[in-house]
PDB file of N, CA, C and O in Angstrom:
ATOM      1  N   MET A   1      97.799 112.435 168.959  1.00  0.00           N
ATOM      2  CA  MET A   1      98.074 112.514 167.562  1.00  0.00           C
ATOM      3  C   MET A   1      97.310 111.283 167.065  1.00  0.00           C
ATOM      4  O   MET A   1      96.975 111.332 165.881  1.00  0.00           O
ATOM      5  N   LYS A   2      96.937 110.063 167.834  1.00  0.00           N
ATOM      6  CA  LYS A   2      95.937 109.497 167.391  1.00  0.00           C
ATOM      7  C   LYS A   2      94.603 109.841 166.918  1.00  0.00           C
ATOM      8  O   LYS A   2      93.926 109.188 166.124  1.00  0.00           O
ATOM      9  N   GLN A   3      94.353 110.736 167.387  1.00  0.00           N
ATOM     10  CA  GLN A   3      93.264 111.472 167.381  1.00  0.00           C
ATOM     11  C   GLN A   3      93.454 112.230 166.573  1.00  0.00           C
ATOM     12  O   GLN A   3      92.803 112.006 165.553  1.00  0.00           O
ATOM     13  N   LEU A   4      94.211 113.261 166.535  1.00  0.00           N
ATOM     14  CA  LEU A   4      94.291 113.893 164.958  1.00  0.00           C
ATOM     15  C   LEU A   4      94.014 113.000 163.526  1.00  0.00           C
ATOM     16  O   LEU A   4      93.421 113.334 162.499  1.00  0.00           O
ATOM     17  N   ILE A   5      94.659 111.794 163.874  1.00  0.00           N
ATOM     18  CA  ILE A   5      94.922 111.033 162.614  1.00  0.00           C
ATOM     19  C   ILE A   5      93.681 110.753 162.004  1.00  0.00           C
ATOM     20  O   ILE A   5      93.230 111.028 160.892  1.00  0.00           O
ATOM     21  N   GLU A   6      93.143 110.030 163.159  1.00  0.00           N
ATOM     22  CA  GLU A   6      91.693 109.490 162.962  1.00  0.00           C
ATOM     23  C   GLU A   6      90.522 110.514 162.930  1.00  0.00           C
ATOM     24  O   GLU A   6      89.367 110.168 162.679  1.00  0.00           O
ATOM     25  N   THR A   7      90.856 111.682 163.176  1.00  0.00           N
ATOM     26  CA  THR A   7      89.561 112.801 162.625  1.00  0.00           C
ATOM     27  C   THR A   7      90.036 113.207 161.126  1.00  0.00           C
ATOM     28  O   THR A   7      89.192 113.311 160.236  1.00  0.00           O
ATOM     29  N   ILE A   8      90.911 113.349 160.968  1.00  0.00           N
ATOM     30  CA  ILE A   8      91.352 113.216 159.386  1.00  0.00           C
ATOM     31  C   ILE A   8      90.904 112.054 158.425  1.00  0.00           C
ATOM     32  O   ILE A   8      90.308 112.220 157.360  1.00  0.00           O
ATOM     33  N   VAL A   9      91.239 110.996 158.905  1.00  0.00           N
ATOM     34  CA  VAL A   9      91.424 109.935 158.085  1.00  0.00           C
ATOM     35  C   VAL A   9      89.278 109.262 157.947  1.00  0.00           C
ATOM     36  O   VAL A   9      88.882 108.470 157.092  1.00  0.00           O
ATOM     37  N   THR A  10      88.724 109.665 158.628  1.00  0.00           N
ATOM     38  CA  THR A  10      87.583 109.405 159.160  1.00  0.00           C
ATOM     39  C   THR A  10      86.479 109.642 157.907  1.00  0.00           C
ATOM     40  O   THR A  10      85.760 108.831 157.322  1.00  0.00           O
ATOM     41  N   PRO A  11      86.656 111.162 157.734  1.00  0.00           N
ATOM     42  CA  PRO A  11      85.541 111.204 156.505  1.00  0.00           C
ATOM     43  C   PRO A  11      86.038 111.035 155.224  1.00  0.00           C
ATOM     44  O   PRO A  11      85.317 111.273 154.255  1.00  0.00           O
ATOM     45  N   LEU A  12      87.234 110.635 155.090  1.00  0.00           N
ATOM     46  CA  LEU A  12      87.910 110.020 153.756  1.00  0.00           C
ATOM     47  C   LEU A  12      87.187 108.813 153.596  1.00  0.00           C
ATOM     48  O   LEU A  12      86.668 108.612 152.498  1.00  0.00           O
ATOM     49  N   VAL A  13      87.062 107.967 154.505  1.00  0.00           N
ATOM     50  CA  VAL A  13      86.475 106.674 154.108  1.00  0.00           C
ATOM     51  C   VAL A  13      84.773 106.442 154.671  1.00  0.00           C
ATOM     52  O   VAL A  13      83.959 107.053 155.364  1.00  0.00           O
ATOM     53  N   ASP A  14      84.860 104.987 153.781  1.00  0.00           N
ATOM     54  CA  ASP A  14      83.718 104.634 153.587  1.00  0.00           C
ATOM     55  C   ASP A  14      83.486 103.386 154.328  1.00  0.00           C
ATOM     56  O   ASP A  14      82.615 102.697 153.797  1.00  0.00           O
ATOM     57  N   HIS A  15      84.021 102.867 155.435  1.00  0.00           N
ATOM     58  CA  HIS A  15      83.971 102.161 156.390  1.00  0.00           C
ATOM     59  C   HIS A  15      85.223 102.454 157.585  1.00  0.00           C
ATOM     60  O   HIS A  15      86.352 101.966 157.641  1.00  0.00           O
ATOM     61  N   PRO A  16      84.521 103.481 158.538  1.00  0.00           N
ATOM     62  CA  PRO A  16      85.141 104.183 159.385  1.00  0.00           C
ATOM     63  C   PRO A  16      85.641 103.232 160.588  1.00  0.00           C
ATOM     64  O   PRO A  16      86.719 103.415 161.154  1.00  0.00           O
ATOM     65  N   GLU A  17      84.646 102.087 160.953  1.00  0.00           N
ATOM     66  CA  GLU A  17      84.575 101.009 161.927  1.00  0.00           C
ATOM     67  C   GLU A  17      86.068 100.293 161.630  1.00  0.00           C
ATOM     68  O   GLU A  17      86.512  99.332 162.258  1.00  0.00           O
ATOM     69  N   SER A  18      86.568 100.817 160.797  1.00  0.00           N
ATOM     70  CA  SER A  18      87.700  99.424 160.187  1.00  0.00           C
ATOM     71  C   SER A  18      89.062 100.331 160.859  1.00  0.00           C
ATOM     72  O   SER A  18      90.139  99.804 161.137  1.00  0.00           O
ATOM     73  N   ILE A  19      88.834 101.388 160.992  1.00  0.00           N
ATOM     74  CA  ILE A  19      90.250 102.575 161.000  1.00  0.00           C
ATOM     75  C   ILE A  19      90.902 101.757 162.323  1.00  0.00           C
ATOM     76  O   ILE A  19      90.106 101.402 163.192  1.00  0.00           O
ATOM     77  N   GLU A  20      92.099 101.500 162.465  1.00  0.00           N
ATOM     78  CA  GLU A  20      92.965 101.220 163.389  1.00  0.00           C
ATOM     79  C   GLU A  20      93.973 101.593 163.374  1.00  0.00           C
ATOM     80  O   GLU A  20      94.716 101.161 162.493  1.00  0.00           O
ATOM     81  N   ILE A  21      94.538 102.675 164.441  1.00  0.00           N
ATOM     82  CA  ILE A  21      95.744 103.252 164.584  1.00  0.00           C
ATOM     83  C   ILE A  21      96.655 102.596 165.705  1.00  0.00           C
ATOM     84  O   ILE A  21      96.240 102.434 166.853  1.00  0.00           O
ATOM     85  N   GLN A  22      97.948 102.223 165.284  1.00  0.00           N
ATOM     86  CA  GLN A  22      99.019 101.263 166.334  1.00  0.00           C
ATOM     87  C   GLN A  22     100.008 102.517 166.944  1.00  0.00           C
ATOM     88  O   GLN A  22     100.377 103.431 166.206  1.00  0.00           O
ATOM     89  N   GLU A  23     100.251 102.471 167.858  1.00  0.00           N
ATOM     90  CA  GLU A  23     101.100 103.514 168.402  1.00  0.00           C
ATOM     91  C   GLU A  23     102.434 103.195 168.604  1.00  0.00           C
ATOM     92  O   GLU A  23     102.418 102.581 169.671  1.00  0.00           O
ATOM     93  N   GLN A  24     103.624 103.251 168.197  1.00  0.00           N
ATOM     94  CA  GLN A  24     105.544 102.510 168.781  1.00  0.00           C
ATOM     95  C   GLN A  24     106.388 103.688 168.517  1.00  0.00           C
ATOM     96  O   GLN A  24     106.627 104.644 167.779  1.00  0.00           O
ATOM     97  N   VAL A  25     106.685 103.038 169.558  1.00  0.00           N
ATOM     98  CA  VAL A  25     107.383 104.454 171.012  1.00  0.00           C
ATOM     99  C   VAL A  25     108.751 103.708 170.365  1.00  0.00           C
ATOM    100  O   VAL A  25     108.608 102.509 170.124  1.00  0.00           O
ATOM    101  N   SER A  26     109.819 104.195 170.118  1.00  0.00           N
ATOM    102  CA  SER A  26     110.994 103.671 170.419  1.00  0.00           C
ATOM    103  C   SER A  26     112.226 104.647 170.619  1.00  0.00           C
ATOM    104  O   SER A  26     112.465 105.478 169.743  1.00  0.00           O
ATOM    105  N   GLY A  27     112.748 104.589 171.374  1.00  0.00           N
ATOM    106  CA  GLY A  27     114.036 105.844 171.705  1.00  0.00           C
ATOM    107  C   GLY A  27     113.420 107.347 171.672  1.00  0.00           C
ATOM    108  O   GLY A  27     112.609 107.792 172.483  1.00  0.00           O
ATOM    109  N   ASN A  28     113.972 108.027 170.571  1.00  0.00           N
ATOM    110  CA  ASN A  28     113.287 109.253 170.314  1.00  0.00           C
ATOM    111  C   ASN A  28     112.213 109.203 169.034  1.00  0.00           C
ATOM    112  O   ASN A  28     111.827 110.171 168.380  1.00  0.00           O
ATOM    113  N   ARG A  29     111.900 108.022 168.888  1.00  0.00           N
ATOM    114  CA  ARG A  29     110.941 107.943 167.187  1.00  0.00           C
ATOM    115  C   ARG A  29     109.663 107.253 168.161  1.00  0.00           C
ATOM    116  O   ARG A  29     109.600 106.549 169.169  1.00  0.00           O
ATOM    117  N   VAL A  30     108.471 108.064 166.980  1.00  0.00           N
ATOM    118  CA  VAL A  30     107.151 107.740 167.118  1.00  0.00           C
ATOM    119  C   VAL A  30     106.644 107.491 166.049  1.00  0.00           C
ATOM    120  O   VAL A  30     106.598 108.405 165.225  1.00  0.00           O
ATOM    121  N   VAL A  31     105.914 105.740 165.592  1.00  0.00           N
ATOM    122  CA  VAL A  31     105.438 105.623 164.259  1.00  0.00           C
ATOM    123  C   VAL A  31     103.999 105.628 164.986  1.00  0.00           C
ATOM    124  O   VAL A  31     103.700 105.378 166.153  1.00  0.00           O
ATOM    125  N   TYR A  32     103.043 106.087 163.630  1.00  0.00           N
ATOM    126  CA  TYR A  32     101.964 105.664 164.001  1.00  0.00           C
ATOM    127  C   TYR A  32     101.342 104.901 162.624  1.00  0.00           C
ATOM    128  O   TYR A  32     101.185 105.454 161.535  1.00  0.00           O
ATOM    129  N   LYS A  33     101.009 103.405 162.964  1.00  0.00           N
ATOM    130  CA  LYS A  33     101.039 102.796 161.934  1.00  0.00           C
ATOM    131  C   LYS A  33      99.245 102.660 161.545  1.00  0.00           C
ATOM    132  O   LYS A  33      98.576 101.974 162.318  1.00  0.00           O
ATOM    133  N   LEU A  34      98.635 103.242 160.506  1.00  0.00           N
ATOM    134  CA  LEU A  34      97.489 103.621 160.269  1.00  0.00           C
ATOM    135  C   LEU A  34      96.719 102.244 159.299  1.00  0.00           C
ATOM    136  O   LEU A  34      97.050 102.077 158.125  1.00  0.00           O
ATOM    137  N   SER A  35      95.914 101.541 159.831  1.00  0.00           N
ATOM    138  CA  SER A  35      95.217 100.375 158.678  1.00  0.00           C
ATOM    139  C   SER A  35      93.742 100.958 158.770  1.00  0.00           C
ATOM    140  O   SER A  35      93.035 101.260 159.731  1.00  0.00           O
ATOM    141  N   VAL A  36      93.531 101.005 157.222  1.00  0.00           N
ATOM    142  CA  VAL A  36      92.000 100.994 156.926  1.00  0.00           C
ATOM    143  C   VAL A  36      91.359  99.931 155.947  1.00  0.00           C
ATOM    144  O   VAL A  36      92.044  99.223 155.210  1.00  0.00           O
ATOM    145  N   HIS A  37      90.160  99.892 156.000  1.00  0.00           N
ATOM    146  CA  HIS A  37      89.229  98.673 155.317  1.00  0.00           C
ATOM    147  C   HIS A  37      90.239  98.534 153.754  1.00  0.00           C
ATOM    148  O   HIS A  37      90.770  99.571 153.357  1.00  0.00           O
ATOM    149  N   PRO A  38      90.429  97.335 153.012  1.00  0.00           N
ATOM    150  CA  PRO A  38      91.059  97.813 151.762  1.00  0.00           C
ATOM    151  C   PRO A  38      90.456  98.272 150.968  1.00  0.00           C
ATOM    152  O   PRO A  38      91.118  98.632 149.994  1.00  0.00           O
ATOM    153  N   GLU A  39      88.994  98.513 150.905  1.00  0.00           N
ATOM    154  CA  GLU A  39      88.440  99.548 149.571  1.00  0.00           C
ATOM    155  C   GLU A  39      88.509 100.371 150.078  1.00  0.00           C
ATOM    156  O   GLU A  39      88.224 101.198 149.212  1.00  0.00           O
ATOM    157  N   ASP A  40      88.727 100.998 151.104  1.00  0.00           N
ATOM    158  CA  ASP A  40      89.444 102.605 151.571  1.00  0.00           C
ATOM    159  C   ASP A  40      91.002 103.334 151.340  1.00  0.00           C
ATOM    160  O   ASP A  40      91.484 104.424 151.645  1.00  0.00           O
ATOM    161  N   MET A  41      91.477 102.172 150.669  1.00  0.00           N
ATOM    162  CA  MET A  41      92.881 102.428 150.714  1.00  0.00           C
ATOM    163  C   MET A  41      93.266 103.173 149.999  1.00  0.00           C
ATOM    164  O   MET A  41      94.367 103.625 150.312  1.00  0.00           O
ATOM    165  N   GLY A  42      92.689 103.679 148.789  1.00  0.00           N
ATOM    166  CA  GLY A  42      92.834 104.253 147.540  1.00  0.00           C
ATOM    167  C   GLY A  42      92.896 105.790 147.829  1.00  0.00           C
ATOM    168  O   GLY A  42      93.732 106.592 147.413  1.00  0.00           O
ATOM    169  N   LYS A  43      91.560 106.066 148.830  1.00  0.00           N
ATOM    170  CA  LYS A  43      91.089 106.852 148.999  1.00  0.00           C
ATOM    171  C   LYS A  43      91.984 107.749 150.034  1.00  0.00           C
ATOM    172  O   LYS A  43      92.028 108.974 150.150  1.00  0.00           O
ATOM    173  N   VAL A  44      92.867 106.455 150.936  1.00  0.00           N
ATOM    174  CA  VAL A  44      93.418 107.486 152.097  1.00  0.00           C
ATOM    175  C   VAL A  44      95.123 107.516 151.617  1.00  0.00           C
ATOM    176  O   VAL A  44      95.965 108.115 152.286  1.00  0.00           O
ATOM    177  N   ILE A  45      95.430 106.795 150.404  1.00  0.00           N
ATOM    178  CA  ILE A  45      96.604 107.188 149.585  1.00  0.00           C
ATOM    179  C   ILE A  45      96.488 108.167 148.706  1.00  0.00           C
ATOM    180  O   ILE A  45      97.392 108.977 148.502  1.00  0.00           O
ATOM    181  N   GLY A  46      95.122 108.180 147.979  1.00  0.00           N
ATOM    182  CA  GLY A  46      94.791 109.503 146.847  1.00  0.00           C
ATOM    183  C   GLY A  46      95.810 109.073 145.424  1.00  0.00           C
ATOM    184  O   GLY A  46      96.495 108.056 145.308  1.00  0.00           O
ATOM    185  N   LYS A  47      95.677 110.008 144.598  1.00  0.00           N
ATOM    186  CA  LYS A  47      96.645 109.843 143.296  1.00  0.00           C
ATOM    187  C   LYS A  47      97.996 110.206 143.506  1.00  0.00           C
ATOM    188  O   LYS A  47      98.152 111.382 143.834  1.00  0.00           O
ATOM    189  N   GLN A  48      98.898 109.591 143.415  1.00  0.00           N
ATOM    190  CA  GLN A  48     100.181 109.905 143.288  1.00  0.00           C
ATOM    191  C   GLN A  48     100.745 110.166 144.871  1.00  0.00           C
ATOM    192  O   GLN A  48     101.692 110.887 145.186  1.00  0.00           O
ATOM    193  N   GLY A  49     100.019 109.491 145.625  1.00  0.00           N
ATOM    194  CA  GLY A  49     100.033 109.488 147.105  1.00  0.00           C
ATOM    195  C   GLY A  49      99.618 111.006 147.966  1.00  0.00           C
ATOM    196  O   GLY A  49      99.724 111.230 149.172  1.00  0.00           O
ATOM    197  N   ARG A  50      99.091 111.969 146.806  1.00  0.00           N
ATOM    198  CA  ARG A  50      98.600 113.241 147.396  1.00  0.00           C
ATOM    199  C   ARG A  50      98.024 112.977 148.477  1.00  0.00           C
ATOM    200  O   ARG A  50      98.495 113.676 149.375  1.00  0.00           O
ATOM    201  N   VAL A  51      97.044 112.146 148.907  1.00  0.00           N
ATOM    202  CA  VAL A  51      96.404 112.796 150.106  1.00  0.00           C
ATOM    203  C   VAL A  51      97.477 111.848 151.530  1.00  0.00           C
ATOM    204  O   VAL A  51      97.645 112.230 152.688  1.00  0.00           O
ATOM    205  N   ALA A  52      97.939 110.772 150.965  1.00  0.00           N
ATOM    206  CA  ALA A  52      99.096 110.468 152.580  1.00  0.00           C
ATOM    207  C   ALA A  52      99.845 111.320 152.805  1.00  0.00           C
ATOM    208  O   ALA A  52     100.020 111.549 154.002  1.00  0.00           O
ATOM    209  N   LYS A  53     100.488 112.023 151.971  1.00  0.00           N
ATOM    210  CA  LYS A  53     101.173 113.021 151.918  1.00  0.00           C
ATOM    211  C   LYS A  53     101.058 113.802 153.099  1.00  0.00           C
ATOM    212  O   LYS A  53     101.584 113.860 154.211  1.00  0.00           O
ATOM    213  N   ALA A  54      99.970 114.514 152.294  1.00  0.00           N
ATOM    214  CA  ALA A  54      98.631 115.700 152.721  1.00  0.00           C
ATOM    215  C   ALA A  54      98.464 115.274 154.943  1.00  0.00           C
ATOM    216  O   ALA A  54      98.473 116.003 155.935  1.00  0.00           O
ATOM    217  N   ILE A  55      98.378 114.218 154.795  1.00  0.00           N
ATOM    218  CA  ILE A  55      98.106 113.424 156.573  1.00  0.00           C
ATOM    219  C   ILE A  55      99.299 113.155 157.180  1.00  0.00           C
ATOM    220  O   ILE A  55      99.351 112.951 158.393  1.00  0.00           O
ATOM    221  N   ARG A  56     100.682 113.120 156.173  1.00  0.00           N
ATOM    222  CA  ARG A  56     101.281 113.224 156.968  1.00  0.00           C
ATOM    223  C   ARG A  56     102.414 114.523 157.319  1.00  0.00           C
ATOM    224  O   ARG A  56     103.371 114.425 158.088  1.00  0.00           O
ATOM    225  N   THR A  57     102.006 115.777 156.514  1.00  0.00           N
ATOM    226  CA  THR A  57     102.549 116.782 156.405  1.00  0.00           C
ATOM    227  C   THR A  57     101.421 117.585 157.811  1.00  0.00           C
ATOM    228  O   THR A  57     101.675 118.565 158.511  1.00  0.00           O
ATOM    229  N   ILE A  58     100.350 116.816 157.804  1.00  0.00           N
ATOM    230  CA  ILE A  58      99.641 118.043 158.894  1.00  0.00           C
ATOM    231  C   ILE A  58     100.260 116.887 160.135  1.00  0.00           C
ATOM    232  O   ILE A  58     100.865 117.577 160.955  1.00  0.00           O
ATOM    233  N   VAL A  59     100.306 115.720 160.460  1.00  0.00           N
ATOM    234  CA  VAL A  59     100.779 115.594 161.534  1.00  0.00           C
ATOM    235  C   VAL A  59     102.068 115.659 161.955  1.00  0.00           C
ATOM    236  O   VAL A  59     102.253 115.294 163.116  1.00  0.00           O
ATOM    237  N   TYR A  60     102.983 116.011 161.350  1.00  0.00           N
ATOM    238  CA  TYR A  60     104.462 116.142 161.452  1.00  0.00           C
ATOM    239  C   TYR A  60     104.530 117.769 162.239  1.00  0.00           C
ATOM    240  O   TYR A  60     105.317 118.095 163.128  1.00  0.00           O
ATOM    241  N   SER A  61     103.349 118.718 161.540  1.00  0.00           N
ATOM    242  CA  SER A  61     103.910 120.045 161.910  1.00  0.00           C
ATOM    243  C   SER A  61     103.045 119.928 163.412  1.00  0.00           C
ATOM    244  O   SER A  61     103.423 120.438 164.467  1.00  0.00           O
ATOM    245  N   ALA A  62     101.496 118.932 163.168  1.00  0.00           N
ATOM    246  CA  ALA A  62     101.392 119.185 164.895  1.00  0.00           C
ATOM    247  C   ALA A  62     102.362 118.242 165.630  1.00  0.00           C
ATOM    248  O   ALA A  62     102.796 118.797 166.639  1.00  0.00           O
ATOM    249  N   ALA A  63     102.783 117.154 165.476  1.00  0.00           N
ATOM    250  CA  ALA A  63     103.934 116.915 166.209  1.00  0.00           C
ATOM    251  C   ALA A  63     105.044 117.474 166.875  1.00  0.00           C
ATOM    252  O   ALA A  63     105.590 117.231 167.952  1.00  0.00           O
ATOM    253  N   SER A  64     105.221 118.202 166.058  1.00  0.00           N
ATOM    254  CA  SER A  64     106.788 119.188 166.090  1.00  0.00           C
ATOM    255  C   SER A  64     106.422 120.107 167.157  1.00  0.00           C
ATOM    256  O   SER A  64     107.375 120.207 167.929  1.00  0.00           O
ATOM    257  N   SER A  65     105.396 120.844 167.530  1.00  0.00           N
ATOM    258  CA  SER A  65     104.842 121.730 168.324  1.00  0.00           C
ATOM    259  C   SER A  65     104.751 121.690 169.094  1.00  0.00           C
ATOM    260  O   SER A  65     104.895 122.646 169.855  1.00  0.00           O
ATOM    261  N   HIS A  66     104.357 120.200 169.517  1.00  0.00           N
ATOM    262  CA  HIS A  66     104.423 119.033 170.877  1.00  0.00           C
ATOM    263  C   HIS A  66     104.778 118.694 171.470  1.00  0.00           C
ATOM    264  O   HIS A  66     104.706 118.707 172.699  1.00  0.00           O
ATOM    265  N   GLN A  67     105.685 117.940 170.261  1.00  0.00           N
ATOM    266  CA  GLN A  67     106.784 116.424 170.813  1.00  0.00           C
ATOM    267  C   GLN A  67     108.357 116.873 170.301  1.00  0.00           C
ATOM    268  O   GLN A  67     108.639 117.389 169.220  1.00  0.00           O
ATOM    269  N   SER A  68     109.119 116.582 171.205  1.00  0.00           N
ATOM    270  CA  SER A  68     110.650 116.476 170.649  1.00  0.00           C
ATOM    271  C   SER A  68     110.758 115.188 170.145  1.00  0.00           C
ATOM    272  O   SER A  68     111.876 114.856 169.749  1.00  0.00           O
ATOM    273  N   LYS A  69     109.640 114.202 170.053  1.00  0.00           N
ATOM    274  CA  LYS A  69     110.276 113.432 169.484  1.00  0.00           C
ATOM    275  C   LYS A  69     109.818 113.342 167.678  1.00  0.00           C
ATOM    276  O   LYS A  69     109.005 114.143 167.218  1.00  0.00           O
ATOM    277  N   ARG A  70     110.226 112.670 167.139  1.00  0.00           N
ATOM    278  CA  ARG A  70     110.285 112.681 165.417  1.00  0.00           C
ATOM    279  C   ARG A  70     109.355 111.335 165.211  1.00  0.00           C
ATOM    280  O   ARG A  70     109.536 110.147 165.478  1.00  0.00           O
ATOM    281  N   VAL A  71     108.086 112.205 164.505  1.00  0.00           N
ATOM    282  CA  VAL A  71     107.030 111.389 164.279  1.00  0.00           C
ATOM    283  C   VAL A  71     107.020 110.953 163.189  1.00  0.00           C
ATOM    284  O   VAL A  71     107.535 111.629 162.298  1.00  0.00           O
ATOM    285  N   PHE A  72     106.508 109.842 162.923  1.00  0.00           N
ATOM    286  CA  PHE A  72     106.369 109.078 161.449  1.00  0.00           C
ATOM    287  C   PHE A  72     104.575 108.483 161.251  1.00  0.00           C
ATOM    288  O   PHE A  72     103.955 107.960 162.176  1.00  0.00           O
ATOM    289  N   VAL A  73     104.118 108.670 160.144  1.00  0.00           N
ATOM    290  CA  VAL A  73     102.928 107.887 159.917  1.00  0.00           C
ATOM    291  C   VAL A  73     103.163 106.442 158.952  1.00  0.00           C
ATOM    292  O   VAL A  73     103.648 106.616 157.834  1.00  0.00           O
ATOM    293  N   ASP A  74     102.914 105.419 159.265  1.00  0.00           N
ATOM    294  CA  ASP A  74     102.921 104.638 158.193  1.00  0.00           C
ATOM    295  C   ASP A  74     101.723 103.835 157.727  1.00  0.00           C
ATOM    296  O   ASP A  74     101.405 102.882 158.438  1.00  0.00           O
ATOM    297  N   ILE A  75     101.026 104.075 156.658  1.00  0.00           N
ATOM    298  CA  ILE A  75      99.879 103.455 156.305  1.00  0.00           C
ATOM    299  C   ILE A  75     100.348 102.130 155.757  1.00  0.00           C
ATOM    300  O   ILE A  75     101.116 102.002 154.804  1.00  0.00           O
ATOM    301  N   LEU A  76      99.664 100.914 156.642  1.00  0.00           N
ATOM    302  CA  LEU A  76      99.523  99.285 156.283  1.00  0.00           C
ATOM    303  C   LEU A  76      98.813  99.180 155.356  1.00  0.00           C
ATOM    304  O   LEU A  76      97.952 100.053 155.242  1.00  0.00           O
ATOM    305  N   ASP A  77      98.879  97.932 154.175  1.00  0.00           N
ATOM    306  CA  ASP A  77      98.372  97.265 153.374  1.00  0.00           C
ATOM    307  C   ASP A  77      96.998  96.412 154.119  1.00  0.00           C
ATOM    308  O   ASP A  77      96.310  95.643 153.447  1.00  0.00           O
TER     309      ASP A  77
END
């Protein structure tokens, strides 16, 4: 999933070297924490959160077919 998130986010940002994705597993939950350069935050979130919602939708659907755990994507400031 980390590679999928990175593949989606890299073309959106101006500073791809600043992308960091941390994976946190607890019980049957997996949380991916996405951090990008402050200048790229608006590009990843999008107007009214549309880009962030699209990223989450893609990751959720990919995860549902591969894992039995619930997957969440958090975008950190």
